[in-house]
N, C-alpha and C positions, 0 to 999 in steps of 0.2 A: 607731895602730890599724888593723890590716889589714883590708882591706873584705871582708865575708862574702859579698856578692853585688856585682859590677861595676854601677857606675852605668848602664852601656849597657844591662843588661838589666832594671834597674829602668823605666828611662825607655822603654823598649819594651813594659811592661806599663801604663802609664798610657793611659787611653782617654779619647774625649771621649764624654760621654754626657749627653744633656738638657743640652747647654751647660756641663756640669761635667767637669772632669777628675777621672778616678777609676779605682780599681784594683778588681778582682773578687775575690771571695771565695777562689776555687780557686787563683788567683795569690798572694794574701797569705799564704794558709796555707801553700803551698810554702816562700815566703821566711821564715815564721816557724817552718817545721819542724813544723807540727802538721798533723791531717788537717782538710779542710774542714769536715766534721761537728762537730770539736770546736772549731774557732775559731767556727762560727753558733752552737754550743751556748753558749759563752762569751759571746757577745753575748747570746743570748735570756734568759740568766740576769741580765744587765745592760742589759736593752733601755732603760730610762730614761736611759741615756748617749748612745743612738743615736738623735737625732730625725731626721726625713727630710731635713734639710740635712748630717747627717754619714754616713748610709747610706740606701739605698734598695733595693727588690727590683726587677728589670728585669722588663717587661712582656712579653708572649707574642711579640709584635711585635720589641721591642729584643732578645731573646734569640734570635730567629730571624736577625735581621741581624747578630747577633755570629757567630752560627754560620757564616753565609753570609760574614762578613768573614773568617773564618779557615780556610774551604774545607773544612769538616770535617762529616760527616752526623751523627756523636755528639759528645757532651760530655762523655766519662767517666761515660757511664750516669746524668746528672743527671736528676732528676726533677722537682726544683723550679727555678725559674729563680733565676739567682744572685743575691745580694745584692752590691752595690757599694758603695765605700766613698770619701767624698770625703776631702780633706787633713785635716780636722777629725776624720772617723771613723778615720782611720788612727791619728792621733795618740793617740785614745781606744783604740784596740784595745792600744795596748802598757799600759794601765793593767789592761786585763781580762786580759790573757792573763799579764801579771806574769810576765815571764822575763828574764834577761839577754839572751837572742837576740832577742825583741821589741823592746827597747830600743833595741840596738844597729841591728837592722833598720830601726827607725822613724826612725832618726838618719840611715840611708843613704838611706831614701826623701825625707825632707825636704832633703836634700842634691841628690838627682836633680832633685827639684822646682825647685829654685833654678837649678842648671844649664840646665834646660829654659827657665825664665822669661828666664833671661839670653841664652839663644840665640834666643828668639822676639823678644826687644828688637833683640838685633843683624839678624836676618834682613832688615829693612827695609832698613838700613843697607848690607847685603851685595848686596841686590838693586839698590840705586841705584849702587854701584861697578862691578858688572858691567854694568849699563847704561851707564856711561860707558865703561869699556872696550871695550864692543863698539862704541859710537860712533866711538872712537879707531881701532879694528881696521879697520873699514869704509873702503872707498876713498873719498876725496872725491869728490863727484859732479861732473860733468864740466860745466862751464860751457856753456850752448847758444851755438853759433857764430853770429855774425852774418850777416846776408843778405849774400849777395854780389850783386853787378850794381848797374845804375842806378837 
């Protein structure tokens, strides 16, 4: 299966908010090929499938921080604070949107999350390796010379 969206693009859309890895409704709607309004409408029609640990709406402060993070003064004319979806919420979206594209995109998102998990586990190992390499590359300290004289 050819990739609909490269893993790198999906990985860049995953944010850490309230200590959870999430994706924003507008980014997901672009991936799924639907408007943000239609995505959120499908969610509202099936709201019982999206408890707080699957999806939540950003607060005013979180939304402002998000705007500042992306250095943009406007968020595409958004009047409401965006919804964000956790991994479970993203999985649930494929059943709500019920399209082949939604299913394929969800598979890619889950694969991207797996890649990110593997990379984060390796990050500590990589830091250790670079620390050892740096120590090996640094010149050896010159031992202090003994005092001369009587």
